[in-house]
N, CA, C and O of each residue as an XYZ file, in Angstrom:
544
protein
N    -112.879    -41.199     26.360
C    -111.876    -41.420     25.345
C    -110.493    -41.226     25.961
O    -110.256    -40.250     26.673
N    -109.592    -42.149     25.686
C    -108.223    -42.001     26.162
C    -107.493    -41.000     25.288
O    -107.700    -40.940     24.076
N    -106.640    -40.221     25.918
C    -105.847    -39.283     25.152
C    -104.432    -39.828     25.042
O    -103.998    -40.640     25.859
N    -103.722    -39.368     24.021
C    -102.346    -39.788     23.827
C    -101.502    -39.331     24.999
O    -101.623    -38.191     25.448
N    -100.662    -40.197     25.488
C     -99.768    -39.851     26.585
C     -98.336    -39.943     26.085
O     -97.929    -40.961     25.523
N     -97.592    -38.903     26.287
C     -96.206    -38.869     25.868
C     -95.327    -38.772     27.107
O     -95.316    -37.733     27.769
N     -94.596    -39.819     27.434
C     -93.782    -39.778     28.647
C     -92.549    -38.892     28.480
O     -92.056    -38.692     27.370
N     -92.065    -38.370     29.594
C     -90.800    -37.644     29.605
C     -89.688    -38.681     29.679
O     -89.730    -39.589     30.509
N     -88.697    -38.544     28.812
C     -87.613    -39.524     28.726
C     -86.348    -38.898     29.294
O     -85.994    -37.774     28.936
N     -85.665    -39.618     30.177
C     -84.558    -39.089     30.954
C     -83.273    -38.895     30.146
O     -82.722    -37.794     30.144
N     -82.789    -39.915     29.470
C     -81.484    -39.841     28.803
C     -81.601    -40.222     27.325
O     -82.626    -40.731     26.871
N     -80.527    -39.960     26.599
C     -80.490    -40.351     25.189
C     -80.590    -41.863     25.052
O     -81.250    -42.359     24.139
N     -79.941    -42.603     25.951
C     -80.014    -44.060     25.907
C     -81.454    -44.525     26.085
O     -81.915    -45.416     25.372
N     -82.165    -43.921     27.036
C     -83.573    -44.276     27.247
C     -84.391    -43.965     25.997
O     -85.298    -44.717     25.640
N     -84.066    -42.850     25.331
C     -84.780    -42.482     24.105
C     -84.542    -43.532     23.020
O     -85.478    -43.925     22.324
N     -83.310    -43.982     22.875
C     -83.013    -45.035     21.890
C     -83.775    -46.321     22.223
O     -84.262    -47.004     21.321
N     -83.879    -46.649     23.503
C     -84.621    -47.838     23.901
C     -86.074    -47.742     23.448
O     -86.646    -48.721     22.970
N     -86.668    -46.559     23.601
C     -88.056    -46.368     23.173
C     -88.157    -46.461     21.654
O     -89.101    -47.055     21.134
N     -87.190    -45.879     20.936
C     -87.197    -45.958     19.472
C     -87.146    -47.421     19.018
O     -87.899    -47.824     18.132
N     -86.265    -48.207     19.623
C     -86.161    -49.624     19.264
C     -87.455    -50.359     19.590
O     -87.940    -51.173     18.804
N     -87.996    -50.060     20.744
C     -89.233    -50.715     21.169
C     -90.343    -50.466     20.147
O     -91.079    -51.384     19.785
N     -90.458    -49.234     19.690
C     -91.489    -48.890     18.709
C     -91.238    -49.621     17.394
O     -92.163    -50.170     16.795
N     -89.976    -49.624     16.946
C     -89.657    -50.311     15.694
C     -89.895    -51.814     15.774
O     -90.113    -52.461     14.749
N     -89.854    -52.377     16.981
C     -90.057    -53.819     17.141
C     -91.512    -54.196     17.430
O     -91.830    -55.381     17.528
N     -92.392    -53.213     17.567
C     -93.801    -53.520     17.827
C     -94.417    -54.462     16.795
O     -95.116    -55.395     17.190
N     -94.192    -54.268     15.489
C     -94.795    -55.203     14.514
C     -94.319    -56.651     14.699
O     -95.078    -57.588     14.451
N     -93.075    -56.834     15.131
C     -92.585    -58.194     15.377
C     -93.261    -58.777     16.611
O     -93.690    -59.931     16.597
N     -93.358    -57.988     17.674
C     -94.020    -58.475     18.885
C     -95.478    -58.831     18.604
O     -96.031    -59.737     19.227
N     -96.097    -58.117     17.665
C     -97.499    -58.384     17.308
C     -97.613    -59.534     16.296
O     -98.711    -59.842     15.832
N     -96.495    -60.160     15.956
C     -96.439    -61.278     15.013
C     -96.933    -60.885     13.617
O     -97.479    -61.712     12.886
N     -96.735    -59.623     13.262
C     -97.100    -59.161     11.922
C     -95.970    -59.436     10.934
O     -96.215    -59.655      9.748
N     -94.721    -59.423     11.431
C     -93.541    -59.649     10.604
C     -92.519    -60.445     11.406
O     -92.627    -60.571     12.625
N     -91.526    -60.980     10.700
C     -90.444    -61.689     11.390
C     -89.309    -60.742     11.772
O     -88.560    -61.011     12.712
N     -89.186    -59.643     11.048
C     -88.126    -58.657     11.297
C     -88.700    -57.272     11.027
O     -89.529    -57.126     10.128
N     -88.286    -56.249     11.775
C     -88.849    -54.910     11.557
C     -88.634    -54.355     10.147
O     -89.388    -53.487      9.707
N     -87.628    -54.840      9.442
C     -87.414    -54.348      8.068
C     -88.550    -54.769      7.130
O     -88.699    -54.205      6.047
N     -89.349    -55.756      7.542
C     -90.453    -56.227      6.722
C     -91.717    -55.393      6.890
O     -92.672    -55.548      6.129
N     -91.722    -54.514      7.878
C     -92.903    -53.694      8.121
C     -92.723    -52.353      7.422
O     -91.860    -51.556      7.788
N     -93.530    -52.127      6.440
C     -93.398    -50.969      5.556
C     -93.533    -49.633      6.278
O     -92.881    -48.662      5.895
N     -94.361    -49.566      7.310
C     -94.703    -48.291      7.942
C     -93.809    -47.950      9.131
O     -94.115    -47.024      9.881
N     -92.741    -48.663      9.312
C     -91.868    -48.470     10.463
C     -90.804    -47.403     10.199
O     -90.381    -47.203      9.061
N     -90.383    -46.730     11.254
C     -89.265    -45.790     11.143
C     -87.939    -46.552     11.035
O     -86.891    -45.952     10.798
N     -87.992    -47.852     11.207
C     -86.780    -48.674     11.093
C     -86.081    -48.448      9.764
O     -84.852    -48.402      9.717
N     -86.823    -48.308      8.704
C     -86.223    -48.112      7.370
C     -85.416    -46.818      7.308
O     -84.377    -46.760      6.652
N     -85.886    -45.804      7.978
C     -85.160    -44.535      8.010
C     -83.885    -44.684      8.839
O     -82.793    -44.359      8.374
N     -84.031    -45.179     10.072
C     -82.885    -45.237     10.979
C     -81.871    -46.308     10.601
O     -80.671    -46.098     10.774
N     -82.312    -47.423     10.103
C     -81.390    -48.528      9.801
C     -80.797    -48.458      8.400
O     -79.673    -48.909      8.177
N     -81.549    -47.893      7.452
C     -81.095    -47.915      6.053
C     -81.045    -46.548      5.389
O     -80.583    -46.432      4.254
N     -81.511    -45.517      6.072
C     -81.434    -44.170      5.520
C     -82.484    -43.842      4.477
O     -82.316    -42.893      3.712
N     -83.577    -44.616      4.431
C     -84.648    -44.301      3.483
C     -85.292    -42.976      3.854
O     -85.552    -42.711      5.027
N     -85.547    -42.151      2.860
C     -86.162    -40.854      3.115
C     -87.533    -41.019      3.740
O     -88.323    -41.874      3.341
N     -87.796    -40.173      4.735
C     -89.112    -40.144      5.361
C     -89.358    -38.721      5.825
O     -88.757    -38.280      6.804
N     -90.234    -37.992      5.138
C     -90.459    -36.587      5.491
C     -91.105    -36.405      6.869
O     -91.161    -35.284      7.375
N     -91.587    -37.477      7.477
C     -92.210    -37.376      8.790
C     -91.203    -37.478      9.937
O     -91.554    -37.250     11.094
N     -89.961    -37.819      9.619
C     -88.969    -38.050     10.671
C     -87.915    -36.953     10.671
O     -87.331    -36.615      9.642
N     -87.696    -36.418     11.848
C     -86.556    -35.545     12.108
C     -85.657    -36.342     13.043
O     -86.080    -36.713     14.138
N     -84.429    -36.609     12.627
C     -83.579    -37.466     13.464
C     -83.348    -36.851     14.848
O     -83.062    -35.661     14.979
N     -83.478    -37.677     15.849
C     -83.296    -37.223     17.225
C     -81.808    -37.090     17.542
O     -80.976    -37.737     16.906
N     -81.473    -36.251     18.525
C     -80.070    -36.143     18.927
C     -79.487    -37.485     19.363
O     -78.311    -37.755     19.123
N     -80.300    -38.331     20.003
C     -79.785    -39.637     20.431
C     -79.373    -40.487     19.231
O     -78.379    -41.210     19.301
N     -80.121    -40.411     18.140
C     -79.734    -41.138     16.927
C     -78.494    -40.504     16.303
O     -77.581    -41.214     15.882
N     -78.456    -39.182     16.241
C     -77.322    -38.482     15.629
C     -76.018    -38.763     16.373
O     -74.941    -38.711     15.780
N     -76.112    -39.058     17.656
C     -74.909    -39.340     18.451
C     -74.431    -40.783     18.334
O     -73.477    -41.173     19.007
N     -75.079    -41.575     17.491
C     -74.638    -42.962     17.298
C     -73.408    -43.066     16.413
O     -72.829    -44.147     16.298
N     -72.995    -41.981     15.788
C     -71.803    -42.033     14.941
C     -71.550    -40.720     14.251
O     -72.423    -39.854     14.187
N     -70.335    -40.577     13.728
C     -69.928    -39.342     13.043
C     -70.422    -39.260     11.609
O     -70.414    -38.188     11.004
N     -70.845    -40.376     11.072
C     -71.344    -40.372      9.692
C     -72.699    -41.061      9.647
O     -73.061    -41.818     10.548
N     -73.435    -40.784      8.584
C     -74.758    -41.397      8.431
C     -74.646    -42.919      8.363
O     -75.456    -43.633      8.954
N     -73.639    -43.414      7.639
C     -73.503    -44.871      7.514
C     -73.168    -45.513      8.861
O     -73.666    -46.596      9.166
N     -72.339    -44.863      9.664
C     -72.005    -45.407     10.981
C     -73.217    -45.379     11.909
O     -73.439    -46.328     12.661
N     -73.995    -44.311     11.865
C     -75.212    -44.245     12.690
C     -76.174    -45.363     12.309
O     -76.726    -46.037     13.179
N     -76.372    -45.556     11.016
C     -77.286    -46.614     10.564
C     -76.778    -47.994     10.977
O     -77.553    -48.832     11.437
N     -75.479    -48.226     10.813
C     -74.907    -49.523     11.185
C     -75.072    -49.757     12.694
O     -75.440    -50.854     13.114
N     -74.802    -48.741     13.498
C     -74.943    -48.898     14.951
C     -76.397    -49.124     15.354
O     -76.681    -49.907     16.260
N     -77.309    -48.441     14.683
C     -78.734    -48.645     14.980
C     -79.133    -50.084     14.650
O     -79.810    -50.738     15.443
N     -78.716    -50.577     13.489
C     -79.029    -51.967     13.112
C     -78.443    -52.943     14.126
O     -79.105    -53.908     14.509
N     -77.198    -52.701     14.567
C     -76.570    -53.595     15.559
C     -77.371    -53.616     16.858
O     -77.575    -54.674     17.453
N     -77.820    -52.447     17.291
C     -78.593    -52.377     18.529
C     -79.895    -53.157     18.399
O     -80.275    -53.894     19.308
N     -80.576    -52.995     17.270
C     -81.833    -53.716     17.057
C     -81.571    -55.218     16.983
O     -82.322    -56.005     17.559
N     -80.522    -55.618     16.286
C     -80.205    -57.051     16.175
C     -79.908    -57.638     17.551
O     -80.291    -58.772     17.838
N     -79.230    -56.876     18.398
C     -78.945    -57.347     19.757
C     -80.239    -57.547     20.539
O     -80.387    -58.533     21.261
N     -81.163    -56.623     20.396
C     -82.461    -56.763     21.068
C     -83.212    -57.970     20.518
O     -83.838    -58.714     21.273
N     -83.150    -58.165     19.199
C     -83.839    -59.319     18.592
C     -83.286    -60.632     19.136
O     -84.033    -61.601     19.275
N     -82.015    -60.681     19.440
C     -81.413    -61.906     19.968
C     -81.803    -62.148     21.423
O     -81.861    -63.293     21.874
N     -82.073    -61.062     22.159
C     -82.236    -61.207     23.604
C     -83.659    -61.031     24.114
O     -84.264    -61.988     24.597
N     -84.198    -59.829     24.013
C     -85.437    -59.562     24.750
C     -86.510    -58.868     23.929
O     -87.238    -58.034     24.468
N     -86.633    -59.176     22.668
C     -87.616    -58.489     21.829
C     -89.051    -58.767     22.255
O     -89.946    -57.979     21.950
N     -89.282    -59.864     22.947
C     -90.648    -60.208     23.357
C     -91.104    -59.423     24.578
O     -92.301    -59.314     24.847
N     -90.136    -58.875     25.318
C     -90.478    -58.203     26.571
C     -91.333    -56.965     26.326
O     -90.924    -56.038     25.627
N     -92.511    -56.966     26.905
C     -93.423    -55.825     26.790
C     -93.013    -54.785     27.815
O     -92.810    -55.111     28.985
N     -92.889    -53.548     27.389
C     -92.523    -52.464     28.286
C     -93.670    -51.464     28.353
O     -94.401    -51.289     27.378
N     -93.828    -50.818     29.482
C     -94.992    -49.940     29.673
C     -94.775    -48.523     29.145
O     -95.238    -47.566     29.765
N     -94.089    -48.367     28.026
C     -93.747    -47.031     27.548
C     -94.963    -46.158     27.273
O     -94.879    -44.937     27.401
N     -96.073    -46.744     26.906
C     -97.244    -45.929     26.579
C     -98.132    -45.662     27.791
O     -99.126    -44.943     27.684
N     -97.784    -46.229     28.931
C     -98.652    -46.058     30.092
C     -97.950    -45.440     31.296
O     -98.491    -45.444     32.402
N     -96.750    -44.910     31.085
C     -96.023    -44.287     32.188
C     -95.757    -42.822     31.863
O     -95.743    -42.415     30.701
N     -95.549    -42.055     32.906
C     -95.292    -40.623     32.708
C     -93.812    -40.333     32.474
O     -93.468    -39.336     31.840
N     -92.929    -41.208     32.990
C     -91.491    -40.961     32.903
C     -90.763    -42.258     32.569
O     -91.153    -43.337     33.014
N     -89.691    -42.135     31.773
C     -88.882    -43.288     31.392
C     -87.436    -42.941     31.692
O     -86.941    -41.901     31.260
N     -86.752    -43.816     32.439
C     -85.348    -43.570     32.731
C     -84.893    -44.285     33.983
O     -85.491    -45.276     34.404
N     -83.828    -43.771     34.572
C     -83.253    -44.301     35.790
C     -84.343    -44.360     36.871
O     -85.063    -43.380     37.063
N     -84.475    -45.477     37.570
C     -85.557    -45.614     38.556
C     -85.566    -44.513     39.621
O     -86.637    -44.064     40.027
N     -84.399    -44.076     40.074
C     -84.356    -43.001     41.073
C     -84.877    -41.701     40.486
O     -85.617    -40.974     41.150
N     -84.501    -41.398     39.249
C     -84.979    -40.191     38.577
C     -86.496    -40.270     38.382
O     -87.212    -39.298     38.628
N     -86.977    -41.432     37.941
C     -88.416    -41.625     37.724
C     -89.167    -41.421     39.038
O     -90.201    -40.754     39.060
N     -88.660    -41.987     40.127
C     -89.332    -41.839     41.422
C     -89.389    -40.366     41.838
O     -90.418    -39.895     42.322
N     -88.289    -39.648     41.649
C     -88.267    -38.225     41.987
C     -89.264    -37.429     41.168
O     -89.983    -36.583     41.701
N     -89.308    -37.701     39.870
C     -90.254    -36.995     38.991
C     -91.698    -37.350     39.366
O     -92.568    -36.479     39.342
N     -91.963    -38.612     39.711
C     -93.313    -39.003     40.107
C     -93.730    -38.283     41.396
O     -94.879    -37.863     41.528
N     -92.797    -38.144     42.341
C     -93.107    -37.420     43.573
C     -93.427    -35.959     43.283
O     -94.340    -35.387     43.878
N     -92.666    -35.356     42.359
C     -92.951    -33.976     41.967
C     -94.331    -33.868     41.327
O     -95.084    -32.936     41.608
N     -94.655    -34.826     40.468
C     -95.948    -34.826     39.798
C     -97.087    -34.994     40.801
O     -98.109    -34.314     40.698
N     -96.919    -35.887     41.763
C     -97.948    -36.088     42.788
C     -98.178    -34.809     43.580
O     -99.321    -34.448     43.858
N     -97.103    -34.123     43.944
C     -97.237    -32.864     44.680
C     -97.966    -31.824     43.833
O     -98.861    -31.137     44.327
N     -97.593    -31.707     42.578
C     -98.231    -30.755     41.667
C     -99.726    -31.047     41.546
O    -100.549    -30.135     41.621
N    -100.071    -32.316     41.360
C    -101.486    -32.691     41.224
C    -102.251    -32.434     42.524
O    -103.409    -32.017     42.491
N    -101.618    -32.678     43.651
C    -102.253    -32.414     44.934
C    -102.539    -30.921     45.086
O    -103.621    -30.539     45.531
N    -101.585    -30.086     44.722
C    -101.779    -28.634     44.794
C    -102.875    -28.181     43.826
O    -103.663    -27.292     44.148
N    -102.921    -28.790     42.652
C    -103.986    -28.470     41.694
C    -105.353    -28.796     42.279
O    -106.279    -27.991     42.181
N    -105.484    -29.976     42.887
C    -106.761    -30.386     43.485
C    -107.171    -29.440     44.611
O    -108.334    -29.052     44.716
N    -106.211    -29.077     45.443
C    -106.517    -28.153     46.543
C    -106.996    -26.811     46.001
O    -107.944    -26.229     46.527
N    -106.349    -26.325     44.961
C    -106.735    -25.056     44.354
C    -108.127    -25.156     43.749
O    -108.944    -24.251     43.914
N    -108.398    -26.244     43.055
C    -109.721    -26.441     42.449
C    -110.789    -26.511     43.537
O    -111.850    -25.897     43.419
N    -110.501    -27.257     44.586
C    -111.467    -27.404     45.662
C    -111.766    -26.060     46.324
O    -112.920    -25.753     46.626
N    -110.729    -25.270     46.546
C    -110.931    -23.951     47.163
C    -111.796    -23.066     46.265
O    -112.690    -22.374     46.752
N    -111.536    -23.086     44.959
C    -112.349    -22.288     44.027
C    -113.795    -22.787     43.995
O    -114.729    -21.985     43.978
N    -113.976    -24.088     43.987
C    -115.320    -24.684     43.983
C    -116.085    -24.288     45.241
O    -117.238    -23.861     45.173
N    -115.434    -24.434     46.380
C    -116.103    -24.092     47.645
C    -116.454    -22.605     47.700
O    -117.532    -22.228     48.159
N    -115.534    -21.772     47.229
C    -115.793    -20.335     47.256
C    -116.964    -19.966     46.349
O    -117.744    -19.067     46.665
N    -117.079    -20.649     45.248
C    -118.104    -20.310     44.266
C    -119.464    -20.915     44.623
O    -120.489    -20.242     44.510
N    -119.480    -22.169     45.049
C    -120.746    -22.881     45.198
C    -121.175    -23.136     46.647
O    -122.356    -23.360     46.912
N    -120.252    -23.103     47.554
C    -120.610    -23.435     48.940
C    -120.536    -22.233     49.871
O    -120.801    -22.360     51.066
N    -120.189    -21.099     49.352
C    -120.110    -19.892     50.202
C    -121.502    -19.505     50.652
O    -122.453    -19.545     49.871
N    -121.615    -19.142     51.880
C    -122.919    -18.716     52.419
C    -123.198    -17.289     51.967
O    -122.306    -16.441     51.989
N    -124.414    -17.028     51.566
C    -124.750    -15.670     51.149
C    -124.676    -14.704     52.339
O    -125.026    -15.054     53.467
N    -124.232    -13.535     52.068
C    -124.122    -12.532     53.157
C    -125.264    -11.563     53.129
O    -125.331    -10.661     53.965
């Protein structure tokens, strides 16, 4: 069974990109023509301010403006810009460990590889000590 993977996101801008990508999933799946037509989307909260007890606004959304109406207007503008340009582009947000600047992602991946290598070495040493040790 696959487990849910939650990538680490580098910047607020990258976080907004992921939010838009998620809100546009129903359009990419040809379920709706516009994200506002999909009832279960967070788009209604971010773009129009509809109450949703499941959503806590992220700092990246809160930084879109000094007022709720300005934040909503800016969010709608960003989504409309994506709809005009690259809404069809599939991004690997659900299959990567890190999202952000390519140099930052590469550095984090190298750290992760080192950590996993050390974990494997530790596991192997414990396994060998427990199961392959010669009796004295």
